[in-house]
C-alpha positions in Angstrom: -64.5 41.2 153.8 -66.5 38.7 156.0 -66.1 36.1 152.8 -62.2 36.2 152.9 -62.5 35.3 156.9 -64.4 32.8 156.6 -62.8 31.3 153.6 -59.4 31.4 155.7 -60.7 30.1 158.4 -62.3 27.3 156.8 -58.5 26.6 154.8 -56.7 26.6 158.3 -59.3 23.9 159.3 -59.3 22.4 155.8 -55.3 21.9 156.0 -56.1 20.6 159.8 -58.3 17.7 158.6 -57.0 17.0 155.5 -52.9 17.3 156.0 -50.8 17.2 153.0 -48.7 14.1 152.9 -45.7 15.8 154.5 -48.2 17.0 157.8 -50.0 13.2 157.5 -46.3 11.5 158.3 -45.6 14.4 161.6 -49.5 13.1 163.0 -49.0 10.1 162.4 -45.6 10.0 164.0 -46.3 12.4 166.9 -49.4 10.8 167.5 -48.3 8.0 168.0 -45.6 9.2 170.4 -47.9 10.2 172.3 -50.0 7.6 173.1 -47.2 5.1 173.4 -46.1 8.1 176.5 -49.4 7.5 177.6 -50.3 4.3 178.2 -46.6 4.6 180.2 -47.7 7.1 182.2 -51.0 5.2 183.3 -48.3 1.7 184.0 -45.8 3.5 186.3 -43.4 3.2 183.2 -42.4 6.8 182.9 -40.5 8.3 185.2 -39.1 6.7 188.3 -40.9 8.6 190.7 -43.4 10.8 188.7 -46.8 10.5 187.4 -47.5 13.0 184.2 -50.3 15.5 183.9 -51.1 15.9 180.6 -52.9 19.0 181.1 -50.4 20.5 183.8 -48.0 19.8 181.1 -49.4 20.8 178.3 -50.5 24.0 179.6 -47.4 25.1 181.3 -48.6 24.2 184.9 -51.5 26.7 184.1 -54.4 24.0 185.1 -52.6 21.8 187.2 -49.1 20.2 188.4 -47.3 18.6 185.5 -45.9 16.2 187.8 -47.2 14.1 191.0 -45.1 12.0 193.4 -45.8 8.6 192.3 -47.2 7.6 195.6 -49.8 10.2 195.9 -51.1 11.2 192.3 -54.3 9.7 191.2 -54.0 6.9 189.0 -55.8 8.2 185.6 -57.3 11.2 185.4 -59.4 13.7 183.0 -56.1 15.0 180.8 -55.1 11.4 180.3 -58.7 10.7 178.6 -58.0 14.0 177.0 -54.6 13.7 175.9 -54.8 10.0 174.5 -58.3 11.1 172.6 -56.1 13.9 170.7 -53.4 11.6 170.0 -56.1 9.1 168.5 -57.5 11.6 166.6 -54.0 12.8 165.3 -52.6 9.3 164.6 -56.9 8.6 162.9 -56.0 11.4 160.3 -52.4 10.6 159.9 -53.5 6.7 158.9 -56.6 8.5 156.5 -54.5 10.5 154.4 -51.5 8.3 154.0 -53.5 5.1 153.2 -56.3 6.8 151.3 -54.9 6.5 147.3 -53.9 2.2 148.3 -55.6 1.7 151.8 -54.6 0.3 155.2 -53.1 -2.3 154.5 -51.3 -0.8 151.3 -50.1 1.7 153.7 -48.6 -0.4 156.3 -47.1 -3.5 153.1 -45.4 -0.1 152.4 -44.2 0.8 155.8 -42.3 -2.6 156.1 -41.2 -3.1 152.5 -39.9 0.5 152.1 -35.6 1.1 151.2 -35.0 3.6 153.4 -32.0 1.6 154.8 -30.4 2.0 151.4 -29.6 5.4 152.1 -27.8 4.2 155.8 -24.6 3.0 153.1 -25.3 4.0 149.4 -24.4 7.8 148.5 -25.7 7.3 145.1 -29.1 7.6 146.8 -28.1 11.1 147.9 -24.5 11.4 148.6 -23.0 12.2 151.8 -25.5 14.4 152.9 -28.3 11.5 153.0 -26.1 9.1 154.6 -25.2 11.5 157.8 -29.3 12.6 157.8 -30.2 9.1 157.4 -27.7 7.9 161.0 -28.4 11.3 162.7 -32.6 10.5 161.8 -31.8 6.6 163.2 -29.8 7.7 166.1 -32.0 10.2 167.5 -34.7 6.9 167.6 -32.7 4.7 169.0 -31.0 7.1 171.6 -34.2 8.3 172.8 -35.6 4.7 173.0 -32.2 3.4 174.7 -32.3 6.4 177.1 -35.9 5.4 178.0 -35.5 1.6 178.7 -32.2 1.7 180.6 -33.2 4.9 182.6 -36.7 4.3 182.5 -37.3 8.3 182.4 -39.0 9.0 179.4 -39.9 12.9 179.5 -35.9 13.9 180.5 -35.4 17.1 178.7 -32.0 17.1 177.9 -33.1 13.0 176.2 -35.3 15.3 173.8 -33.2 18.1 173.5 -30.4 15.7 171.9 -32.8 13.9 170.0 -34.4 16.4 168.4 -31.3 17.9 167.9 -30.2 14.7 166.1 -33.8 14.6 164.5 -33.9 18.1 163.3 -30.4 17.6 161.9 -30.8 14.6 159.8 -33.7 15.8 158.4 -32.3 18.6 157.1 -29.6 17.2 155.4 -31.6 14.1 154.0 -34.0 17.6 152.3 -30.7 19.4 151.0 -29.5 16.1 149.5 -32.8 15.4 147.8 -32.6 19.3 146.8 -28.9 19.0 145.0 -30.4 15.8 143.3 -33.2 18.5 141.6 -30.8 21.1 140.6 -28.8 18.1 138.8 
């Protein structure tokens, strides 16, 4: 009985530390977004009035307040370092997995030379579902960054809600387009 439990625990640990390519992509992009937001918080550009305490935000204010007044809150606290470390670990796990076959240089080159933009206009790549899904995914990123830059509020729950809904819809439509393709 204990072997089953030990195998299940080591299996979960292995899944988390040696992610699949899909999970590695999520690790890389979520970790990169976290590092980006952490840097914005450190340079007082995440919100016009507040400074974020990552420890408070991620524990739902169990440990401390999530938002402090920009004038009175500390510029750097230990939760900033912990959050940046966790995001850095996610990025490194993602990069390690994604670059395992060809190396980091080739992986970065493949990101720059990807032809994903063909999915914005070419119906033969997956039909209307692929086109709409790609536009929704791209639109969610553009909307989030446009709002963050113009309003200097990168932590707005309403913007997150719209961005996540658009991104999720886009990813689902893109996945449906590839499933339809495979079943034909």
